[in-house]
C-alpha positions as CSV (number, residue, x, y, z in Angstrom):
1,M,43.6,0.7,-11.5
2,L,40.4,2.0,-10.0
3,V,37.0,2.7,-11.6
4,K,33.8,3.8,-10.0
5,T,30.5,3.0,-11.0
6,Y,27.1,4.2,-9.4
7,G,24.1,2.1,-8.2
8,S,21.6,2.8,-5.3
9,A,20.1,1.2,-2.3
10,V,16.5,1.3,-1.1
11,F,15.7,2.0,2.7
12,G,12.0,2.1,3.3
13,I,10.5,3.6,0.0
14,D,13.5,6.0,-0.5
15,A,16.8,5.3,-2.1
16,Q,20.6,6.4,-1.4
17,T,23.1,6.3,-4.0
18,I,26.0,3.7,-3.6
19,T,29.5,4.1,-5.2
20,I,30.9,0.7,-6.4
21,E,34.5,1.1,-6.4
22,T,36.4,-1.7,-8.3
23,Y,40.2,-2.0,-7.7
24,Y,42.6,-4.3,-10.0
25,G,46.0,-4.6,-9.3
26,S,49.0,-7.1,-9.0
27,G,49.0,-9.8,-6.2
28,Q,47.5,-13.2,-5.6
29,L,44.5,-13.9,-7.5
30,N,41.5,-13.2,-5.0
31,Y,38.3,-11.7,-5.5
32,V,36.7,-9.6,-2.5
33,V,33.5,-7.8,-2.0
34,V,33.6,-5.4,1.0
35,G,31.1,-2.7,2.5
36,L,28.7,-4.7,4.3
37,P,27.5,-7.0,1.6
38,D,24.7,-9.6,2.3
39,G,25.0,-13.1,1.0
40,A,23.4,-12.3,-2.6
41,V,25.8,-9.7,-2.9
42,R,29.0,-11.6,-2.2
43,E,27.7,-14.3,-4.5
44,S,27.4,-11.5,-7.5
45,L,31.2,-12.3,-8.5
46,Y,30.4,-16.0,-9.1
47,R,27.4,-14.9,-11.5
48,I,29.4,-12.2,-13.1
49,E,32.5,-14.6,-13.7
50,A,29.9,-17.2,-15.3
51,A,28.3,-14.6,-17.4
52,F,31.6,-13.2,-18.7
53,K,32.6,-16.6,-20.0
54,T,29.3,-17.2,-21.8
55,C,29.4,-13.7,-23.3
56,D,33.0,-13.9,-24.4
57,L,34.4,-11.3,-22.1
58,K,37.4,-11.5,-20.1
59,M,37.5,-12.0,-16.3
60,P,40.7,-10.4,-14.5
61,R,43.1,-13.0,-13.3
62,Q,44.8,-10.8,-10.7
63,R,43.7,-9.2,-7.3
64,L,40.1,-7.8,-7.5
65,V,38.6,-5.6,-4.6
66,V,35.1,-4.4,-5.0
67,N,34.0,-1.7,-2.4
68,L,30.2,-0.7,-1.9
69,A,30.4,2.9,-0.4
70,P,29.4,4.2,2.1
71,A,30.7,1.0,3.8
72,D,28.7,1.3,7.0
73,I,25.3,0.6,5.2
74,K,24.0,-2.9,4.7
75,K,23.8,-3.8,0.9
76,E,21.2,-6.4,0.1
77,G,20.1,-8.2,-3.0
78,S,21.3,-9.2,-6.6
79,A,20.7,-5.8,-8.3
80,Y,24.2,-4.8,-7.9
81,D,25.5,-7.4,-10.2
82,L,25.2,-5.1,-13.3
83,P,27.1,-2.1,-11.9
84,M,29.9,-4.6,-10.4
85,A,30.2,-6.2,-13.8
86,I,30.7,-2.8,-15.6
87,G,33.2,-1.7,-13.0
88,I,35.2,-5.0,-13.6
89,L,34.9,-4.3,-17.4
90,G,36.2,-0.9,-16.7
91,V,39.3,-1.8,-14.8
92,S,40.1,-4.6,-17.4
93,E,39.9,-1.8,-20.0
94,Q,37.1,-3.6,-22.1
95,I,34.7,-0.5,-22.0
96,N,35.1,3.2,-22.4
97,L,35.0,5.1,-19.0
98,D,33.8,8.4,-20.1
99,L,30.1,7.8,-19.3
100,L,30.3,5.9,-16.1
101,D,30.0,8.9,-13.8
102,K,26.8,10.1,-15.6
103,Y,24.7,7.2,-15.2
104,I,23.0,5.2,-12.4
105,I,23.4,1.3,-13.3
106,M,21.4,-1.4,-11.6
107,G,20.3,-5.1,-12.4
108,E,20.6,-8.8,-11.8
109,L,22.7,-10.7,-14.0
110,S,21.8,-14.2,-15.4
111,L,24.7,-16.6,-16.2
112,D,23.9,-16.2,-20.0
113,G,24.4,-12.3,-19.6
114,S,20.6,-11.3,-19.8
115,L,19.4,-8.9,-17.3
116,R,16.6,-9.9,-14.7
117,P,14.2,-7.1,-13.0
118,I,14.9,-5.4,-9.8
119,K,12.9,-3.8,-7.1
120,G,12.5,-0.2,-6.3
121,A,13.4,1.3,-9.8
122,L,11.0,4.1,-9.1
123,S,12.5,5.3,-5.8
124,I,16.1,4.9,-7.5
125,A,15.1,6.9,-10.5
126,I,13.7,9.8,-8.4
127,Q,16.8,9.8,-6.3
128,A,18.9,9.8,-9.5
129,R,17.1,12.8,-10.6
130,K,17.5,14.6,-7.4
131,E,21.3,14.0,-7.5
132,E,21.5,15.3,-11.3
133,Y,22.5,12.1,-13.0
134,I,21.9,12.2,-16.7
135,G,20.4,8.6,-17.0
136,F,19.5,5.4,-15.3
137,I,20.5,2.0,-17.1
138,L,18.4,-0.9,-15.8
139,P,16.4,-4.1,-16.9
140,K,13.9,-3.7,-19.8
141,E,11.1,-5.0,-17.5
142,N,11.6,-2.1,-15.0
143,A,12.1,0.8,-17.6
144,R,8.5,1.8,-17.9
145,E,8.2,2.1,-14.0
146,A,11.4,4.3,-14.0
147,A,10.4,6.4,-16.9
148,I,7.5,8.0,-15.2
149,V,10.0,10.3,-13.6
150,S,10.9,13.3,-15.7
151,K,14.3,15.0,-16.5
152,I,16.2,11.8,-16.5
153,D,16.9,9.5,-19.5
154,V,15.9,6.0,-18.7
155,Y,17.4,3.0,-20.9
156,G,15.9,-0.4,-20.6
157,M,18.5,-3.2,-21.5
158,S,17.7,-6.8,-21.7
159,H,21.4,-8.1,-22.1
160,I,24.9,-6.9,-21.0
161,H,26.1,-6.7,-24.6
162,E,23.6,-3.9,-24.9
163,V,25.1,-2.0,-22.1
164,I,28.6,-2.3,-23.1
165,D,27.6,-1.1,-26.7
166,F,25.8,1.8,-25.3
167,L,29.0,2.8,-22.9
168,N,31.3,2.3,-26.0
169,G,29.3,4.4,-28.1
170,K,28.3,1.9,-30.6
171,T,24.7,2.1,-30.2
172,T,22.4,5.1,-29.2
173,P,19.1,3.6,-28.1
174,E,16.2,6.1,-27.4
175,P,15.3,6.5,-23.9
176,I,12.1,5.1,-22.8
177,F,9.3,7.6,-22.7
178,V,6.0,7.5,-20.6
179,D,3.4,10.1,-20.6
180,T,2.6,9.8,-17.2
181,R,-0.5,12.1,-17.0
182,K,-2.0,10.6,-20.1
183,E,-1.3,7.1,-18.9
184,F,-2.9,7.8,-15.5
185,A,-5.8,9.4,-16.7
186,E,-6.6,6.6,-19.3
187,S,-6.0,3.8,-16.7
188,Q,-8.3,5.2,-13.9
189,N,-11.4,3.9,-15.3
190,N,-10.4,0.3,-15.6
191,I,-12.6,-0.9,-13.0
192,D,-13.7,-4.6,-12.6
193,F,-16.3,-4.2,-10.0
194,D,-19.3,-2.1,-9.5
195,F,-22.0,-1.6,-7.0
196,S,-24.7,-1.9,-9.9
197,E,-24.0,-5.7,-9.7
198,V,-25.0,-6.0,-6.1
199,K,-28.8,-7.0,-5.9
200,G,-30.7,-5.3,-3.0
201,Q,-28.8,-4.3,0.2
202,E,-29.3,-0.6,-0.3
203,N,-28.8,0.2,3.3
204,I,-25.4,-1.6,3.3
205,K,-24.6,0.5,0.3
206,R,-25.6,3.7,1.9
207,A,-23.2,2.5,5.0
208,M,-20.2,2.0,2.5
209,E,-21.1,5.5,0.9
210,I,-20.8,7.3,4.2
211,S,-17.5,5.2,5.3
212,A,-15.9,6.3,1.6
213,A,-17.2,9.9,2.2
214,G,-15.5,10.4,5.7
215,G,-12.6,7.7,5.4
216,H,-14.2,5.7,8.2
217,N,-13.2,2.3,9.0
218,V,-16.4,-0.1,8.8
219,I,-17.1,-3.7,10.0
220,L,-19.8,-5.9,8.4
221,I,-21.5,-8.2,10.7
222,G,-23.8,-11.0,9.0
223,P,-24.5,-14.6,8.1
224,P,-22.7,-16.5,5.6
225,G,-23.6,-15.6,2.0
226,A,-25.0,-12.4,2.7
227,G,-22.7,-10.4,0.5
228,K,-20.1,-8.8,2.8
229,T,-17.1,-9.8,0.6
230,M,-19.0,-8.7,-2.5
231,L,-19.8,-5.3,-1.0
232,A,-16.1,-4.8,0.5
233,K,-14.5,-5.6,-2.8
234,R,-16.4,-2.7,-4.3
235,L,-15.7,0.0,-1.9
236,P,-12.5,1.1,-3.8
237,T,-14.8,1.9,-6.7
238,I,-16.7,4.8,-5.0
239,L,-13.6,6.2,-3.3
240,P,-12.2,9.4,-4.7
241,P,-9.6,8.9,-7.6
242,L,-6.0,8.7,-6.8
243,S,-4.2,11.9,-7.2
244,L,-0.9,11.8,-9.2
245,H,0.9,12.4,-6.0
246,E,-0.9,9.5,-4.2
247,A,-0.4,7.2,-7.2
248,L,3.4,7.9,-7.2
249,E,3.6,7.1,-3.5
250,T,1.6,4.1,-3.8
251,T,3.8,2.7,-6.6
252,K,6.8,3.4,-4.8
253,I,5.7,1.1,-2.0
254,H,4.6,-1.7,-4.6
255,S,7.9,-1.3,-6.4
256,V,10.0,-1.6,-3.5
257,A,7.9,-4.8,-2.3
258,G,8.4,-6.3,-5.6
259,K,4.6,-6.5,-6.3
260,L,4.2,-4.2,-9.3
261,P,3.0,-6.1,-12.2
262,A,5.3,-6.5,-15.2
263,E,5.3,-3.5,-17.8
264,T,3.0,-1.4,-15.4
265,A,4.2,2.1,-15.1
266,L,2.1,3.5,-12.4
267,V,-0.4,2.2,-9.7
268,S,-3.6,4.3,-11.0
269,L,-6.3,2.5,-8.9
270,R,-6.9,2.6,-5.1
271,P,-5.3,-0.7,-3.8
272,F,-7.5,-3.5,-2.3
273,R,-5.5,-6.0,-0.2
274,S,-7.2,-9.0,1.4
275,P,-4.7,-11.1,3.5
276,H,-5.7,-14.6,4.7
277,H,-6.6,-15.0,8.3
278,T,-3.4,-17.1,8.9
279,I,-1.2,-14.0,8.1
280,S,1.7,-13.4,10.8
281,D,1.9,-10.0,12.4
282,V,5.2,-9.3,10.6
283,A,3.6,-10.1,7.2
284,L,0.8,-7.7,8.0
285,V,2.7,-4.5,9.2
286,G,6.2,-5.3,7.6
287,G,9.6,-6.0,8.8
288,G,11.8,-9.1,8.6
289,N,15.5,-9.5,8.5
290,N,15.6,-7.6,5.4
291,P,12.7,-5.2,6.2
292,Q,9.9,-5.3,3.6
293,P,6.6,-3.2,3.3
294,G,3.5,-5.4,4.8
295,E,0.0,-5.7,3.9
296,I,-1.0,-2.5,5.5
297,S,1.6,-0.6,3.6
298,L,0.6,-2.2,0.4
299,A,-2.9,-1.0,1.2
300,H,-1.8,2.5,1.6
301,N,-4.2,4.9,-0.1
302,G,-6.6,2.2,-0.5
303,V,-8.7,-0.4,1.4
304,L,-7.3,-3.3,3.8
305,F,-10.1,-6.0,4.2
306,L,-10.0,-8.4,6.7
307,D,-12.6,-11.3,6.1
308,E,-13.5,-13.4,9.1
309,L,-12.1,-10.9,11.7
310,P,-12.3,-13.0,14.7
311,E,-10.4,-15.8,13.1
312,F,-7.2,-13.7,12.8
313,K,-4.7,-14.4,15.7
314,R,-5.3,-11.7,18.5
315,T,-1.5,-10.7,18.4
316,V,-2.0,-9.8,14.6
317,L,-5.0,-7.6,15.2
318,E,-3.4,-5.8,17.9
319,V,-0.4,-4.7,16.0
320,L,-3.0,-2.9,13.8
321,R,-3.8,-0.3,16.3
322,Q,-0.8,2.0,16.3
323,P,-0.7,2.1,12.2
324,M,-4.2,3.1,12.3
325,E,-3.7,6.0,14.4
326,E,-0.3,7.1,13.2
327,R,-0.9,6.3,9.4
328,K,2.8,4.9,9.3
329,V,4.8,2.1,10.3
330,T,8.3,2.4,11.9
331,I,10.4,-0.9,11.6
332,S,13.3,-0.7,14.0
333,R,16.7,-2.5,13.9
334,A,19.9,-2.2,15.8
335,R,21.8,-0.3,13.0
336,F,18.7,1.7,11.3
337,S,15.0,2.1,11.3
338,V,12.8,2.7,8.4
339,D,9.3,4.2,7.9
340,Y,6.6,2.9,5.6
341,P,3.2,4.9,4.9
342,S,0.2,3.0,6.0
343,S,-2.9,5.4,5.6
344,F,-5.5,3.0,4.7
345,M,-9.4,2.4,5.3
346,L,-9.9,-0.8,7.1
347,V,-13.0,-2.9,6.0
348,A,-13.7,-5.9,8.3
349,S,-16.4,-8.7,7.9
350,M,-17.3,-11.3,10.5
351,N,-19.9,-14.0,11.4
352,P,-22.0,-13.0,14.3
353,C,-21.3,-16.2,15.9
354,P,-19.3,-19.3,15.1
355,C,-22.2,-21.1,13.4
356,G,-22.9,-17.8,11.4
357,Y,-26.8,-17.6,12.1
358,Y,-27.0,-15.5,15.3
359,N,-30.0,-12.7,14.8
360,H,-30.9,-14.6,11.4
361,P,-34.5,-13.9,10.4
362,E,-35.0,-17.5,9.3
363,K,-32.2,-20.0,10.5
364,E,-31.9,-20.7,14.0
365,C,-28.4,-20.3,16.0
366,V,-27.2,-23.5,17.5
367,C,-24.2,-22.0,19.4
368,A,-24.4,-23.0,23.1
369,P,-25.0,-20.0,25.8
370,G,-22.1,-17.6,26.3
371,V,-20.3,-18.7,22.9
372,V,-21.6,-15.6,21.0
373,Q,-20.0,-13.3,23.4
374,K,-16.9,-15.4,23.7
375,Y,-16.6,-15.2,19.9
376,L,-17.0,-11.3,19.8
377,N,-14.7,-10.9,22.6
378,K,-11.9,-12.2,20.1
379,I,-11.8,-8.6,18.9
380,S,-10.4,-6.4,21.6
381,G,-12.2,-3.2,22.6
382,P,-9.1,-0.7,21.5
383,L,-9.2,-2.1,18.0
384,L,-13.0,-2.1,17.9
385,D,-12.7,1.7,19.2
386,R,-11.0,2.5,15.8
387,I,-13.9,1.2,13.6
388,D,-16.6,3.7,13.3
389,L,-19.2,2.1,11.3
390,H,-20.7,-1.4,12.7
391,V,-23.2,-2.7,10.0
392,E,-25.5,-5.5,10.2
393,V,-25.9,-7.3,6.9
394,T,-28.9,-9.4,6.4
395,P,-29.5,-12.1,3.6
396,V,-31.1,-10.9,0.4
397,P,-34.4,-12.2,-0.2
398,F,-35.2,-14.1,-3.5
399,S,-37.3,-11.3,-4.8
400,E,-34.6,-8.8,-4.9
401,L,-32.1,-11.3,-6.2
402,A,-34.4,-12.2,-9.2
403,S,-35.2,-8.5,-9.8
404,K,-34.3,-7.3,-13.2
405,S,-33.9,-3.8,-12.1
406,I,-30.7,-2.3,-12.3
407,S,-28.7,-0.8,-9.0
408,E,-27.0,2.5,-8.9
409,K,-23.6,2.4,-10.6
410,S,-20.5,3.2,-8.5
411,S,-19.7,6.2,-10.7
412,A,-22.8,7.8,-9.6
413,I,-22.0,7.2,-5.8
414,R,-18.5,8.4,-6.3
415,E,-19.9,11.8,-7.4
416,R,-21.5,12.2,-4.0
417,V,-18.5,10.8,-2.1
418,V,-16.2,13.2,-3.9
419,K,-18.2,16.1,-3.0
420,A,-18.4,15.5,0.4
421,R,-14.5,14.9,0.5
422,N,-14.1,18.4,-1.2
423,I,-16.0,19.8,1.6
424,Q,-13.8,18.2,4.2
425,I,-10.6,19.4,2.3
426,E,-11.7,22.8,2.5
427,R,-12.7,22.5,6.3
428,F,-9.3,21.0,7.2
429,K,-7.1,22.9,4.8
430,E,-5.3,24.5,7.9
431,K,-4.6,21.2,9.4
432,K,-1.6,19.4,8.4
433,N,-2.5,15.8,9.2
434,I,-6.2,15.9,8.9
435,H,-7.7,15.3,5.4
436,C,-11.2,13.8,6.1
437,N,-13.7,13.2,9.2
438,A,-12.5,10.0,10.5
439,Q,-9.0,11.7,11.1
440,M,-10.4,14.2,13.6
441,E,-9.0,14.3,17.2
442,S,-11.4,15.0,20.1
443,K,-10.5,18.7,20.2
444,Q,-11.6,19.0,16.5
445,V,-14.8,16.9,17.2
446,R,-15.9,19.3,19.9
447,E,-15.1,22.2,17.6
448,I,-16.8,20.9,14.3
449,C,-19.3,18.5,15.5
450,K,-21.5,20.9,17.3
451,L,-25.4,19.7,18.0
452,T,-28.4,21.4,18.5
453,T,-30.6,21.2,21.7
454,A,-32.5,18.5,20.1
455,G,-29.5,16.7,18.8
456,E,-28.1,16.6,22.2
457,T,-31.3,15.3,23.8
458,L,-31.4,12.6,21.1
459,L,-27.9,11.5,21.7
460,K,-28.3,11.4,25.5
461,T,-31.6,9.5,25.2
462,A,-29.8,6.9,22.8
463,M,-26.7,6.4,25.0
464,E,-29.1,5.4,27.9
465,R,-31.7,3.6,26.2
466,L,-29.4,1.3,23.9
467,N,-26.7,1.1,26.6
468,L,-24.0,2.5,24.2
469,S,-20.5,2.5,25.6
470,A,-18.6,5.7,26.2
471,R,-16.2,5.1,23.1
472,A,-19.2,5.3,20.9
473,Y,-19.8,9.1,21.4
474,D,-17.2,10.6,19.4
475,R,-17.6,7.8,16.6
476,I,-21.2,8.9,16.3
477,L,-20.3,12.5,16.0
478,K,-17.8,11.9,13.4
479,V,-20.2,9.7,11.3
480,A,-23.0,12.2,11.8
481,R,-20.6,15.0,10.5
482,T,-20.0,12.9,7.4
483,I,-23.7,12.3,6.9
484,A,-24.3,16.0,6.9
485,D,-21.5,16.5,4.5
486,L,-23.1,14.1,2.1
487,A,-26.2,16.1,2.4
488,S,-24.3,19.5,2.1
489,S,-25.7,20.5,5.3
490,E,-23.6,23.0,7.5
491,E,-25.1,21.8,10.7
492,I,-25.6,18.3,12.0
493,K,-29.4,17.8,12.0
494,T,-31.4,15.1,14.2
495,E,-31.7,12.9,11.2
496,H,-28.2,12.8,10.5
497,L,-27.5,12.0,14.2
498,A,-30.1,9.5,14.3
499,E,-28.6,7.6,11.1
500,A,-25.2,7.6,12.8
501,I,-26.6,6.0,16.0
502,H,-27.9,3.2,13.9
503,Y,-24.3,2.2,12.9
504,R,-22.9,1.4,16.4
505,S,-24.4,-2.2,16.7
506,L,-21.5,-3.7,18.5
507,D,-21.5,-1.1,21.1
508,K,-25.0,-2.0,22.5
509,E,-24.2,-3.7,25.5
510,N,-26.8,-6.5,25.3
511,W,-26.1,-7.0,21.6
512,A,-24.9,-10.5,22.1
513,G,-27.6,-11.6,24.8
C-alpha cells in the first residue's frame, strides 16, 4: 500500500514542497528512509516508533519504505517527523486518507507524541498558499507565525493525537487567525530606547540623523565611555518604520534561522544585531554544512553594529565588502546555492588607539609612536571606502550629564528622516535597485550631486588643505545631498557641503600623526 503526505523544505528563505511517499508491503521487517535524508531525518523512524508505543498507536511490522521526493534534493532537520508519522498511520489504516492531499504537514515529534517547533514556518505557509493547499498543520508554537499568510487555514497542534482526531473528523478546531495589519501597526511603537535619554552629544545625534536619512554607513571614533554604543543602539528608533513587505521579508529570515521569538507573528521593528568581535566569518555572512543566514542577513532592513571594529579579525571584516555592495549573500555548495538578502546599515565604533585616549581633551595618550597608525591600519582601505560618515565622539562634560533638560525625542528626529527619505524615493523611483542616497553609483552622483561654482571651490580647497584622499570625493557628495534633503533644498549649498566635509575624519592623511 502507498500513501502520500506533503511537507516542505526550506532553501535560502524560500520553501519547496516535498512529497513524502510511504510504502508498506510484505517482506522482511525493514525500515528505510530514502531521498537524500540527513542524519536527523534518518533518525525520524526511531522517534516515530517510540512515540507510537507511548501513544498506543500501532507501528507496522512489515517492510516500510519512506521516500522524500524529489529525491535529488537534500532533506535536513527533524521537521519531517510528523508527515512521516501520518504517512505510516495512513498505510497501516489507522487514519482517514481523504484530507492528506489537501494539507501541508510539518513538525518534530517528541517521544511522548507532543510536537516541537520547526524553522521556516512562514516560508512554508507562503509556498503552500502559492500551490493552493487548503491548510497547514504544524506545531502550536509556530502557528501565529504561519497564520499571517492569508487565504490558507493554519492549525496549530500540540500533540499527534490532535492531528489524528482532526484527520479522522473527530474534532474540527478553529484555524488560527492573525490580523496582520492591526498587529503590525500596534507593535511598531514598542521601542525600548530613545534619543532623549542621551545627554549632550548633539553633534553626534546630528550625524546619526544624516546617516538614517540617507542610509549611510557610519563609524564612531572616540574614547571609552563617550557614549558610542548608547548612540548606536538608538539608531533604529529614528529609521523609517518598516513597511509590511519589509516586515514579512525580515520575518522570513529570522524564521528560517530559528531566531523568531516564541508566539511572535511578525518582526515589526527594524533589527539591531551586535555580534561579538570573536565572531567567525561564516557566522557573520552565513553558511555552514547546512547553510543558515548569518548576522548580516539577520540585520536585513536594520542595523549591524560592530563594536570595537579593529578587534575583529581582518578576514571577518573583509567578507563584509561584497555584501555591502550587492546587498545580498550567495552561499554556494557543490549541489546548490542559496541567496540571503543583506541590505543593512553598518554602524561601527572604535577607540582611536589601543589605550583609547588619542586626541582626548583631558587624558594623555600613552601609546608608543606609530602604534596609533598601526591600530587604524587594522581596518582596510576598501572597507573604510564603504563607510560614508566618520564621526569623532568626545566625552560628555559633567555640566551636560547633570543637566535636567530633556533632549529631542526619537519620534521628532524620525519625522525629519522620513521626510528626507520620501524625497529620495521620489528621486529614484525609476531606478530599480536604488532607494536612498547611499546606494548611488558614481554615474548617479555626477548627475544628481551637482555643485555650484562656490561649492566646487570649497571642495577643491578642502581636498588640498586637509589632505583628503580621493575616495572621500563621492562620499562627501552623497552625504551633502542627504543634508540638502533634510533641509528640503533642491541644490547642494556650501553649508551642506561644509558639513559633509566635516564627517571625513579618517580620510585626513595626518589624522593619526
